[in-house]
C-alpha positions as CSV (number, residue, x, y, z in Angstrom):
1,M,5.0,8.4,-2.4
2,T,6.0,11.9,-1.2
3,E,7.9,13.1,1.8
4,D,4.7,13.1,3.9
5,E,2.4,10.6,2.3
6,V,2.1,7.1,0.8
7,V,-0.8,6.5,-1.6
8,W,-2.1,3.1,-2.8
9,D,-4.0,3.4,-6.0
10,S,-4.4,2.0,-9.5
11,F,-5.2,-1.5,-8.2
12,G,-5.3,-4.4,-10.6
13,Q,-5.3,-8.2,-10.7
14,P,-2.9,-9.6,-13.4
15,H,-4.7,-12.9,-13.4
16,R,-8.1,-11.3,-13.9
17,P,-7.5,-8.2,-16.0
18,E,-11.2,-7.9,-16.7
19,R,-12.0,-6.9,-13.1
20,D,-12.7,-3.3,-12.5
21,Y,-11.0,-1.9,-9.3
22,R,-11.6,1.8,-10.0
23,G,-13.8,2.1,-7.0
24,F,-11.2,0.6,-4.7
25,G,-9.1,3.3,-3.0
26,P,-7.1,5.4,-3.2
27,F,-5.8,4.7,0.3
28,R,-3.6,7.4,1.9
29,F,-1.2,6.9,4.8
30,A,1.0,9.3,6.7
31,R,4.5,8.3,5.6
32,A,6.3,8.1,9.0
33,P,3.8,5.8,10.7
34,Y,3.5,3.8,7.5
35,A,7.3,3.3,7.3
36,A,7.4,2.3,11.0
37,A,4.6,-0.3,10.4
38,V,6.5,-1.7,7.5
39,L,9.7,-2.0,9.5
40,R,7.8,-3.8,12.4
41,F,6.3,-6.2,9.9
42,A,9.7,-6.9,8.2
43,S,11.3,-7.5,11.7
44,A,8.5,-9.9,12.6
45,L,9.1,-11.9,9.4
46,A,12.8,-12.1,10.2
47,L,12.2,-13.9,13.5
């Protein structure tokens, strides 16, 4: 995470460590809209 960006990478599955996720991602998001979406989701869960 930087001031401007959120990156999802280095995926893994702890219950299936033999699976290879190197081709999955990385996914990059602008930080401000990402943070807003997380807050909306968290608010929805609180209802």
